[in-house]
C-alpha positions as CSV (number, residue, x, y, z in Angstrom):
1,M,-95.4,-338.5,-5.5
2,L,-91.9,-338.0,-6.8
3,R,-92.6,-334.3,-7.3
4,V,-93.8,-333.9,-3.7
5,F,-90.7,-335.7,-2.4
6,S,-88.4,-333.5,-4.6
7,V,-90.0,-330.3,-3.3
8,I,-89.7,-331.5,0.3
9,L,-86.0,-332.4,-0.3
10,A,-85.3,-329.1,-1.9
11,A,-86.9,-327.1,0.9
12,S,-84.9,-329.2,3.5
13,L,-81.6,-328.5,1.7
14,I,-82.4,-324.7,1.5
15,L,-83.1,-324.6,5.2
16,A,-80.0,-326.6,6.1
17,V,-77.8,-324.3,3.9
18,N,-79.3,-321.1,5.4
19,T,-78.8,-322.4,9.0
20,Y,-75.2,-323.4,8.2
21,A,-74.5,-320.1,6.4
22,Q,-75.7,-318.0,9.3
23,G,-73.2,-317.6,12.1
24,N,-73.8,-318.9,15.6
25,V,-72.9,-316.5,18.3
26,A,-74.4,-318.4,21.2
27,G,-72.0,-318.7,24.1
28,A,-69.7,-316.5,26.2
29,W,-67.5,-313.9,24.5
30,D,-64.5,-311.9,25.9
31,L,-64.7,-308.4,24.5
32,A,-62.0,-305.8,24.3
33,I,-63.4,-302.3,23.8
34,T,-61.2,-299.3,22.8
35,G,-62.7,-296.6,25.1
36,P,-61.9,-292.9,25.2
37,E,-60.1,-293.4,28.5
38,G,-58.3,-296.6,27.5
39,P,-59.2,-300.3,27.0
40,V,-62.3,-301.7,28.6
41,N,-62.9,-305.5,29.1
42,A,-66.3,-306.9,29.0
43,T,-68.0,-310.3,28.8
44,A,-71.1,-311.0,26.7
45,T,-73.2,-314.1,27.2
46,L,-75.4,-314.7,24.2
47,K,-78.3,-317.0,23.2
48,Q,-79.4,-317.4,19.6
49,D,-82.7,-318.6,18.2
50,G,-82.6,-318.3,14.4
51,E,-81.8,-314.7,13.7
52,K,-82.9,-313.5,17.2
53,V,-80.0,-312.9,19.7
54,T,-80.5,-312.2,23.4
55,G,-78.2,-312.2,26.4
56,S,-76.3,-309.9,28.7
57,I,-73.1,-307.9,28.8
58,E,-71.0,-307.4,31.9
59,S,-68.3,-304.8,32.4
60,Q,-66.9,-302.6,35.2
61,A,-69.9,-300.4,34.7
62,G,-72.3,-303.3,35.6
63,T,-74.5,-305.7,33.7
64,A,-77.1,-305.0,31.0
65,E,-79.6,-307.1,29.1
66,L,-79.2,-307.0,25.3
67,T,-81.3,-308.0,22.3
68,G,-80.5,-308.1,18.6
69,T,-80.2,-310.0,15.4
70,M,-77.6,-312.2,13.6
71,K,-78.0,-312.1,9.8
72,G,-75.3,-313.9,7.9
73,K,-72.1,-312.7,9.6
74,T,-73.6,-309.4,10.8
75,L,-74.5,-309.0,14.4
76,N,-76.6,-306.1,15.5
77,M,-77.4,-305.6,19.2
78,A,-78.7,-302.9,21.5
79,F,-78.8,-302.4,25.2
80,T,-79.4,-299.5,27.7
81,V,-77.2,-298.5,30.6
82,Q,-78.1,-296.2,33.4
83,T,-75.9,-293.2,33.9
84,P,-76.0,-290.2,36.3
85,N,-77.5,-288.3,33.4
86,G,-80.2,-290.9,32.7
87,P,-80.4,-293.9,30.4
88,L,-78.0,-294.3,27.5
89,D,-79.1,-296.4,24.5
90,I,-76.1,-298.2,23.0
91,K,-76.0,-299.9,19.6
92,V,-73.5,-302.5,18.6
93,T,-72.7,-303.6,15.1
94,G,-70.2,-306.4,14.4
95,E,-69.0,-308.9,11.9
96,V,-68.6,-312.5,13.2
97,D,-66.0,-314.8,11.8
98,G,-66.2,-318.2,13.6
99,A,-64.9,-317.6,17.1
100,A,-64.0,-314.0,16.5
101,M,-65.9,-310.8,16.0
102,K,-65.1,-307.1,15.6
103,G,-67.1,-304.0,15.1
104,T,-68.3,-300.7,16.5
105,I,-70.3,-299.4,19.4
106,D,-72.5,-296.3,19.0
107,L,-72.9,-294.4,22.3
108,A,-76.3,-292.9,21.4
109,G,-74.7,-290.5,18.9
110,M,-72.2,-289.2,21.5
111,G,-69.3,-291.1,20.1
112,M,-68.1,-294.4,18.6
113,M,-65.8,-297.1,20.0
114,E,-64.3,-300.1,18.3
115,F,-64.3,-303.6,19.8
116,T,-63.0,-307.1,19.2
117,G,-64.3,-310.3,20.7
118,K,-63.2,-313.9,21.1
119,K,-65.5,-316.8,21.9
120,K,-64.6,-318.5,25.2
């Protein structure tokens, strides 16, 4: 009986530590993107369920739904925007540190931009 209790306690502690160690990105974020034609401001509203991240990003170009993962401090997201030349698949990679994040945006291999974010 003591062995079963010990195993349950150990498993609970491991799950608690993993949950604590993983960043929580849920909420609204103000993003500052360094674009080729100057700075661009955007707002991301994110939901997190374990490692799964969903939400939306809104900028002067419109709103797009995004999906991704949060593993440790690394956030990976993807979304698609419609352009006059067709859809553009965008990938975002960032490092989250509490209420701040920074990273890069890959414009479907057509260029890279840097961004920073602050949780509202």
